[in-house]
C-alpha positions in Angstrom: -71.4 -238.1 6.6 -74.1 -236.0 5.0 -73.5 -232.5 4.0 -75.9 -229.7 4.9 -77.1 -227.9 1.8 -76.7 -224.2 2.0 -79.6 -222.1 0.8 -81.9 -219.2 1.5 -85.5 -219.1 2.6 -87.7 -218.3 -0.4 -90.9 -216.8 0.9 -89.6 -213.7 2.9 -86.9 -213.0 0.3 -89.5 -213.0 -2.5 -91.2 -210.0 -0.8 -87.8 -208.3 -0.3 -87.0 -208.8 -4.0 -90.4 -207.4 -4.8 -89.7 -204.3 -2.7 -86.3 -203.9 -4.4 -88.0 -204.2 -7.8 -90.5 -201.6 -6.9 -87.8 -199.2 -5.8 -85.8 -199.8 -9.0 -88.9 -199.3 -11.1 -89.6 -196.0 -9.4 -86.2 -194.7 -10.5 -86.8 -195.8 -14.1 -90.3 -194.1 -14.0 -88.8 -190.9 -12.7 -86.2 -190.8 -15.4 -89.1 -191.2 -17.9 -90.9 -188.3 -16.1 -93.7 -190.6 -14.9 -93.6 -189.2 -11.4 -97.0 -190.4 -10.3 -96.0 -194.0 -11.1 -92.7 -193.5 -9.4 -94.4 -192.3 -6.2 -96.9 -195.2 -6.2 -94.0 -197.7 -6.6 -92.4 -196.3 -3.4 -95.6 -197.0 -1.5 -95.7 -200.5 -3.0 -92.1 -201.1 -1.9 -93.1 -199.9 1.6 -95.9 -202.4 1.8 -93.8 -205.3 0.6 -90.9 -204.3 3.0 -93.4 -204.3 5.9 -94.5 -207.8 5.0 -91.2 -209.6 4.6 -90.0 -209.3 8.2 -93.4 -210.2 9.6 -93.7 -213.3 7.3 -90.2 -214.3 8.3 -91.1 -214.2 12.0 -94.5 -215.9 11.5 -93.0 -218.7 9.5 -89.8 -219.0 11.5 -87.7 -218.3 8.4 -85.7 -215.3 9.7 -82.0 -215.4 8.8 -78.9 -213.3 8.8 -78.9 -213.3 5.0 -82.5 -212.0 4.9 -81.7 -209.2 7.3 -78.7 -208.1 5.2 -80.7 -208.4 1.9 -83.6 -206.4 3.4 -81.2 -203.7 4.5 -79.7 -203.4 1.0 -83.1 -203.4 -0.6 -84.2 -200.6 1.8 -81.2 -198.5 0.8 -82.3 -198.7 -2.9 -86.0 -198.3 -2.3 -86.1 -195.8 0.5 -82.7 -194.2 0.4 -81.7 -193.7 -3.2 -85.0 -193.9 -5.1 -86.9 -191.1 -3.2 -84.0 -188.7 -3.4 -83.6 -189.3 -7.2 -87.4 -188.9 -7.8 -87.5 -185.7 -5.8 -84.5 -184.4 -7.7 -86.0 -185.3 -11.1 -89.4 -183.9 -10.1 -88.5 -180.6 -8.5 -84.9 -180.1 -7.2 -83.1 -180.2 -10.5 -84.5 -176.8 -11.3 -82.4 -175.1 -8.6 -79.0 -176.6 -9.6 -76.3 -177.6 -7.1 -78.5 -176.9 -4.1 -81.0 -179.4 -5.4 -78.7 -182.4 -5.8 -76.9 -181.6 -2.5 -80.3 -181.7 -0.7 -81.0 -185.1 -2.4 -77.6 -186.3 -1.3 -78.2 -185.3 2.3 -81.3 -187.4 2.3 -79.5 -190.4 0.7 -76.6 -190.2 3.1 -79.0 -189.9 6.1 -80.8 -193.0 4.9 -77.6 -194.9 4.7 -76.5 -193.8 8.2 -80.0 -194.6 9.6 -79.9 -198.1 8.2 -76.3 -198.7 9.5 -77.2 -197.5 13.0 -80.4 -199.7 13.0 -78.4 -202.8 12.0 -75.8 -202.3 14.7 -78.4 -201.5 17.5 -81.2 -203.8 16.5 -80.6 -206.2 19.3 -80.4 -203.6 22.1 -83.1 -201.0 21.3 -86.7 -200.9 22.6 -88.8 -202.7 20.0 -91.8 -200.4 20.7 -90.0 -197.4 19.2 -87.7 -196.5 16.3 -84.8 -194.2 17.0 -85.1 -191.6 14.3 -87.6 -191.6 11.4 -87.6 -195.0 9.7 -86.4 -194.9 6.2 -89.6 -196.4 4.7 -91.6 -193.6 6.4 -89.1 -191.0 5.2 -89.5 -192.3 1.7 -93.3 -192.2 2.0 -93.2 -188.5 3.0 -91.3 -187.6 -0.2 -93.4 -190.0 -2.3 -96.6 -188.6 -0.9 -95.5 -185.0 -1.6 -94.5 -186.0 -5.2 -97.7 -187.8 -5.9 -99.9 -185.0 -4.4 -97.8 -182.4 -6.2 -97.9 -184.2 -9.5 -101.7 -184.4 -9.4 -102.1 -180.7 -8.5 -99.2 -179.3 -10.4 -97.3 -178.0 -7.3 -93.8 -178.1 -8.6 -93.2 -174.4 -9.5 -90.3 -172.4 -8.3 -91.8 -171.0 -5.1 -93.1 -174.4 -4.0 -89.7 -175.9 -4.5 -87.8 -173.3 -2.4 -90.4 -173.0 0.3 -91.5 -176.7 0.7 -89.7 -179.4 -1.3 -86.1 -178.3 -0.6 -86.5 -177.9 3.2 -88.7 -181.0 3.5 -86.1 -183.2 1.8 -83.3 -182.0 4.1 -85.5 -182.0 7.2 -86.7 -185.6 6.6 -83.0 -186.6 6.2 -82.1 -185.0 9.5 -85.1 -186.7 11.3 -83.8 -190.1 10.1 -80.4 -189.7 11.9 -81.9 -187.9 14.9 -82.6 -189.6 18.3 -86.3 -188.7 18.1 -88.5 -191.6 19.0 -91.3 -192.9 16.7 -93.8 -195.6 17.4 -92.9 -198.8 15.6 -96.4 -200.5 16.0 -94.5 -203.8 16.3 -96.5 -204.6 19.5 -99.6 -205.0 17.4 -100.6 -208.7 17.5 -101.8 -209.7 14.0 -102.7 -213.2 15.2 -104.7 -212.1 18.2 -108.3 -211.0 18.5 -109.3 -207.4 18.1 -112.5 -205.5 19.0 -115.1 -205.1 16.3 -114.6 -201.3 16.2 -110.9 -201.9 15.2 -112.1 -203.7 12.0 -114.5 -200.9 11.3 -111.7 -198.3 11.7 -109.5 -200.3 9.2 -112.4 -200.4 6.7 -112.9 -196.6 7.2 -109.2 -196.0 6.6 -109.3 -197.9 3.3 -112.3 -195.9 2.2 -110.7 -192.7 3.1 -107.5 -193.5 1.2 -109.6 -194.6 -1.8 -111.4 -191.3 -2.0 -108.3 -189.2 -2.7 -105.1 -191.4 -2.4 -102.5 -188.7 -3.0 -103.9 -186.2 -0.6 -104.7 -188.7 2.2 -101.4 -190.5 2.0 -99.5 -187.2 1.9 -101.3 -186.0 5.1 -100.8 -189.4 6.9 -97.1 -189.6 6.2 -96.5 -185.9 7.2 -98.5 -186.5 10.4 -96.3 -189.5 11.2 -93.2 -187.5 10.6 -94.5 -184.8 12.9 -95.6 -187.4 15.6 -92.0 -188.2 16.5 -91.0 -184.7 17.7 -94.4 -184.4 19.5 -93.9 -187.8 21.2 -90.3 -186.9 22.2 -91.4 -183.6 23.7 -94.2 -185.4 25.6 -91.8 -188.0 27.0 -89.2 -185.4 28.0 -91.8 -183.4 29.8 -93.1 -186.5 31.6 -89.6 -187.5 32.6 -88.9 -184.0 34.0 -92.1 -184.0 36.0 -91.4 -187.5 37.5 -87.8 -186.4 38.3 -89.2 -183.2 40.0 -91.6 -185.3 42.1 -88.8 -187.7 43.1 -86.6 -184.8 44.1 -89.4 -183.3 46.2 -90.1 -186.6 47.9 -86.4 -187.0 48.6 -86.3 -183.5 50.1 -89.2 -184.2 52.4 -87.7 -187.3 53.9 
C-alpha cells in the first residue's frame, strides 16, 4: 500500500512568502527611519498578495494551508506593518494617543481577517464587506510615502490628518460597508482595445508622480465604499417604495 506524500503547493505560496517578506522588510525600514522604502514595500506586498490567490485558482493549486498562510501573511503585511510604520513616522510624537490609534488599526485588521475567513464561503464574491486589509494598508502607505516626499509630518498634520485617518481606516475595515472586489474581472478573456489603452494610461499616470497618484487612488477607493453603500441603500428604498405603492393599488 503506497503512502500519499504530504506537502504544499510551491508556486502560490512563493508569492505569499514574498508578500510576507515585503511586510517584514517594511517594519525594518521604518525602524531605520527609511519611511519611503517602508511604504513602497507595503505596495509590493499588496501586489504579491493579489497574485497568489489568482495564481492558485488558475493553476488549480488552492489549498486550505495556502488560505491560512495567506491570512497570517496579511496580518503581518497589512495589519501590523502599516500601523507600526505610521506610528514611527508620525504618531509617536503624540504619545499614548498615537500608539492607541495604531493599535485600533491593528486590532481592526485582525478582526477583519477573522470575519473574512469565517464568511468566505457565504458572501457575495463581487463585494468585500468592509474595507479590505490590503487596501487599508495602501491608504496608510500612500499617505506616508506622499508625506515623506513633501515633508508633511509636522504636528498639525498629525493631529488633523494622520491620527483620524488611522482610526477611520480601522473602523472601515470592521464596518459592513460594501466595496467592489473586482473579482468578476476575467483576466483570461478578451477585452476591448480601449481597456488596454486605459491600463497603459494608468501606468503612465502612476509613473509621473507615484506618491501623489497612489495616495489619491487609495483614498478614492476608501471613500468609494460609503458612496456605494449609500447608493445601494437609496436604490433599495426606492424599489421598496415602488413595491409598496404597487401593492396598495392592487
